[in-house]
N, C-alpha and C positions, 0 to 999 in steps of 0.2 A: 157200035163196039169188034172193035176185034178180038174176037175171043183168041181166046193165049190159055196154053196148062200153064199158068202159073198160078199163084193161091188169089189170086184177083179173078185170073181165068174159070179157077173149078169156083170159085163164089159165087162167080156173076150166073153161071150154068145151071148152079144149086136153087139158085134166088129167080131166074126164069124157069125152071122146073114150077115152083111155087109161083109164083105171082103174076107168069104168064103177058106180064108187061115189059118190053122192050128199055125202057127208054126212063120206068124207074128204079127195072135194075142196072143202068147206067150213073141211074143217079147218087143207091145206096152205095155203087162201088167209089167211087165221086168223093160222097164222105167221109167213106169210110178212109179214100186215101189222105184225105187232107187231117180224120184228127188226127193220121198216123206224120203225119208231117209236125206234127204240131206239135204234138209229142217226145217229136227226135228230136228237133232242136233244140227243146224247153230243157231236156234232157244231158245233152250236148252243150245249153249252156252254163248251166248247173254244176256239171263235171270243169267247163273252160274257169267259171267265176271262183270254182274251188282251187282247182289247182293254183293258178295268179297268185289268187292272196296266200296261200299256203307259199307259196314260195317268193312271194313279199313281206311273210311273218318272219320269215329263216333269214334275210339279209339284215332285218334288222339289225342281229348277233356275227354276222359275217365279220368286221373289224373287231379286234386286228385281225388281220391274215392270219390262217393257222396249216394251213397248206401252201407249200411254194418251193421251189427251186432252189439249194443254195446251193451258190457257185456254178450256177449252169449244170453242176450233175449230182451233186447230193441231192436224195427228193426229202420235204418233213411234209409227211400225211399225217391229216387227224379225220376226225369224223366228225360231219357236220356238227354245230353245238344245236341246234333246234331239227327234230327226224322225221317235220311235220309236211313238208317235200320227199323227203326221201317214201318214208310213206306211204303216200298215194301215188308216186310213180315210178317207183327202184330206180334214182335215181339222184345221185349226191347232186345238193344246188353248187356245189363249189364246180362240179365235171361242166353243170350249163355254162358254167358262166366261163371255165374255158374255154369249152364249143362256143360261145359269145367274140369271146375274144379272140378267134382267132376267125367269125367271120366278118369283124367292125375291120369297114372303110371306111374311115375317120381319118387317112391315114396321108397323109402332103408324098408321098414316095411318086415313085414312078413302078410301074403293074410289072418291071420286071423284079424289079427289087421287095413289090411284095410278096412276087412268087415265092420268090426265095426267103424270104423271110418266112413267107407262110411253112413251107417246108420246112424251116429248123426246128419253126413254134411248135406243128400240128406231132411231130420226133417228142419233143422234150415235153410237153401240156401230155399228150397221150402217156406216157408212163406214167405221168402224176395224174394224172387219171383212173389208169387203172390201178396204182397206189390207194389211192385212196376210195374206186370201189371197192378192194382184195378188205379193205378195213371195215367200212361201210355192212360188208354180210356178213 
């Protein structure tokens, strides 16, 4: 094993000082890394599932829409009806939906039109998102 002075390198040197067998020291470090990777994957997998589930739970109460742009200039904004997603992420699920609408690529229009529409939508959705987040805080 190449000796680096990271955490694993320090552990390797300490093990080598006690065990005096490089192969066993390498194997212990390998097992440690393997266990850490499993724990990290499990942690992130649980967090992902928790956040996704809370988002979908919030979607159950999204209709009728309660934050919107009226006449292209008046902003009607309200807090999320279900705060589960916001409490876990600090972001309103309404704002997430606005972002997803902006990046959605299902339109059957030219790239030039998409660019123009996205630019306009980004401005008005950005204002609505700001209104929503101000009320959420």
